[in-house]
C-alpha positions in Angstrom: 11.7 -11.0 -36.8 14.1 -13.3 -38.9 18.3 -12.4 -37.5 21.2 -12.7 -38.9 24.4 -13.8 -37.9 28.0 -12.4 -38.2 28.8 -15.2 -40.3 26.0 -13.8 -43.1 27.7 -10.5 -43.6 30.8 -9.8 -45.6 31.1 -5.9 -44.3 34.3 -4.1 -43.0 33.2 -3.1 -39.5 32.1 -4.8 -37.2 27.9 -4.2 -36.6 25.6 -5.2 -34.3 23.0 -7.7 -34.9 19.8 -5.9 -35.3 19.3 -1.8 -35.4 15.9 -1.4 -33.5 13.9 1.0 -31.7 10.7 0.3 -30.5 9.4 1.0 -33.9 11.6 -0.6 -36.0 13.9 -3.0 -36.6 17.0 -2.6 -39.4 18.7 -6.5 -40.2 21.6 -6.9 -42.2 20.4 -7.9 -45.7 20.6 -12.3 -46.6 19.5 -12.7 -49.9 18.4 -16.2 -49.1 16.3 -14.5 -47.0 14.9 -11.5 -48.1 15.4 -11.5 -51.8 12.2 -13.3 -53.0 10.5 -10.9 -50.7 12.1 -8.0 -51.9 11.6 -9.1 -55.6 7.9 -9.7 -55.3 7.3 -5.8 -53.5 9.7 -4.4 -56.6 7.1 -5.6 -59.1 4.6 -5.0 -56.8 5.7 -1.0 -56.5 7.6 -0.6 -59.3 8.1 3.4 -58.5 10.3 2.6 -55.5 13.0 1.7 -57.9 12.7 4.6 -60.6 15.0 7.1 -59.3 17.5 4.2 -58.0 20.0 3.3 -60.9 19.1 -0.7 -60.1 16.4 -2.2 -61.5 14.0 -2.7 -62.6 14.9 -6.7 -62.8 13.6 -8.9 -64.9 13.6 -12.0 -62.4 15.2 -13.1 -58.7 18.2 -14.1 -60.6 18.7 -10.8 -61.9 17.7 -8.9 -58.7 20.7 -11.5 -57.0 23.5 -11.0 -59.7 22.9 -7.6 -61.1 22.2 -5.9 -57.6 22.5 -8.3 -54.8 25.8 -10.2 -55.2 27.3 -7.0 -56.6 26.9 -4.4 -53.4 25.7 -6.9 -50.5 28.4 -9.8 -50.8 31.6 -9.5 -53.1 32.6 -6.1 -52.0 33.2 -5.5 -47.8 32.8 -1.5 -48.3 29.0 -2.2 -48.9 26.1 -3.6 -46.8 22.3 -3.7 -47.4 19.9 -3.9 -44.6 16.3 -5.3 -44.7 13.5 -3.3 -43.0 10.9 -4.7 -40.5 8.4 -2.4 -39.2 7.4 -3.9 -35.3 4.1 -1.6 -35.5 2.6 -3.9 -38.0 2.6 -7.3 -38.9 6.0 -8.0 -40.6 6.1 -8.0 -44.8 9.4 -6.4 -45.9 18.9 -0.9 -47.5 25.2 2.4 -46.6 29.5 1.7 -46.7 31.6 2.7 -44.1 35.1 3.4 -45.4 39.3 4.0 -44.2 38.2 7.9 -44.5 35.5 7.5 -41.8 32.3 8.3 -43.9 29.5 6.5 -45.1 26.6 7.2 -47.6 22.9 6.4 -46.9 22.2 4.9 -49.9 19.1 2.9 -51.8 16.8 3.8 -49.2 13.2 2.6 -51.3 10.4 2.4 -48.9 6.9 0.9 -50.0 4.1 3.2 -50.3 1.9 1.6 -47.8 4.9 3.8 -45.3 5.4 6.3 -46.9 4.2 9.5 -44.5 4.8 7.4 -41.4 7.3 6.6 -38.8 9.0 4.6 -41.0 11.4 6.6 -43.6 12.5 9.1 -39.8 13.3 5.7 -37.9 15.1 4.0 -40.7 17.5 7.2 -41.1 17.7 8.0 -37.4 19.1 4.5 -36.4 21.5 4.4 -39.2 22.5 7.9 -38.2 22.9 6.6 -34.3 24.8 3.7 -35.7 27.1 5.8 -37.9 27.8 9.1 -36.3 27.3 7.7 -32.4 30.4 7.3 -30.6 32.1 3.5 -29.6 31.2 4.3 -26.2 27.2 4.8 -27.2 27.4 1.9 -29.4 28.1 3.6 -32.8 30.5 3.7 -35.7 32.2 7.1 -35.1 32.4 8.3 -38.4 33.3 11.8 -39.4 30.3 12.5 -42.3 27.2 10.9 -43.7 26.0 11.3 -47.3 22.8 11.4 -48.8 22.7 11.3 -52.8 18.8 11.9 -54.6 18.1 11.9 -58.2 17.2 15.9 -58.3 14.0 15.6 -59.7 13.6 13.2 -56.5 11.7 16.0 -54.3 10.9 13.4 -51.3 13.7 12.3 -51.3 15.3 15.6 -50.6 13.0 16.8 -48.4 13.2 13.8 -45.8 17.0 13.9 -45.8 16.4 17.9 -44.9 13.9 16.5 -42.4 16.6 14.2 -40.6 19.3 17.6 -40.5 21.2 16.9 -44.0 22.6 19.6 -45.3 22.4 20.7 -48.9 26.4 20.9 -50.4 25.9 21.0 -53.8 24.6 19.3 -57.1 26.8 16.9 -59.4 25.1 18.2 -62.5 24.7 15.3 -65.7 25.7 12.6 -63.0 25.1 9.1 -65.3 23.4 8.3 -67.8 19.8 6.7 -67.2 19.9 3.4 -68.9 16.7 3.0 -71.5 13.5 1.4 -71.0 13.7 0.9 -67.6 11.2 3.5 -66.3 13.6 5.6 -64.7 13.2 9.1 -64.3 15.6 11.9 -65.2 16.2 15.0 -67.7 16.7 15.3 -71.5 19.3 16.7 -73.7 17.7 19.7 -75.7 18.5 19.4 -79.8 17.3 17.2 -82.0 21.3 16.5 -83.2 21.7 15.0 -79.5 21.6 11.7 -78.0 18.3 11.6 -76.8 18.6 9.1 -73.3 18.3 11.0 -70.4 20.6 11.8 -67.7 20.5 12.1 -63.6 21.6 15.7 -62.0 22.5 14.2 -58.1 22.3 16.2 -54.9 24.6 15.3 -52.7 23.6 16.7 -49.4 25.9 15.2 -45.9 25.6 15.4 -42.3 29.0 15.7 -40.2 30.1 15.2 -36.8 30.2 18.7 -35.7 26.5 19.1 -36.3 26.0 15.6 -34.5 27.3 15.8 -31.4 27.8 19.9 -31.1 24.8 21.4 -32.8 21.7 19.6 -32.1 21.7 17.3 -34.9 21.0 14.3 -32.5 18.5 15.7 -30.4 16.3 17.2 -33.4 16.4 13.4 -35.2 15.4 11.8 -31.8 12.3 14.3 -32.2 11.5 14.1 -35.6 11.8 9.8 -34.8 9.7 10.0 -31.7 6.6 11.9 -33.8 3.5 10.1 -34.5 3.6 9.8 -38.5 
């Protein structure tokens, strides 16, 4: 499996070269290594992007300049991870701040890996990394956020299964770009602009729940399940 070095990553906090357990490995996504397989799989499975604000991508250059360079290079508050399932032959995604919180965002799991251990172990590894104290190899952050399109029920269920608590909804959070195949909600009324919009569900998991209320142990149990 490919590895990244510290020189490959522009991120505001120190991270290990890999985050892994016996099932999964997360490595910082490096454009020159991961852009092509990501692009090829996004073409093959366009549905992985239908709830996300990025894409679809017209070319590998569009992916690189319009998304990867923006979120994974120029801004040290963002980092993307590539996901490797160690239980299968390899085919092949977070942002801490001074406020000690971060978001697990733009999580795109390919359809062949749905309803397997992959999502729970990806999220679990990231939660351990974000919320475990430095003495246990984590960042010791105070809060991890999960945002989802209100129509994306599988994403909301996945977050709740991993201990995230429903915090609220941002109504009409953003306008969905037309002609992209994204899923959203239409405005009602013939005099209204007919571009669809998105409501965003906000879920969160805080350090108290992680350390004191059993969320860490619950997440470990979910990660250990066969599927």
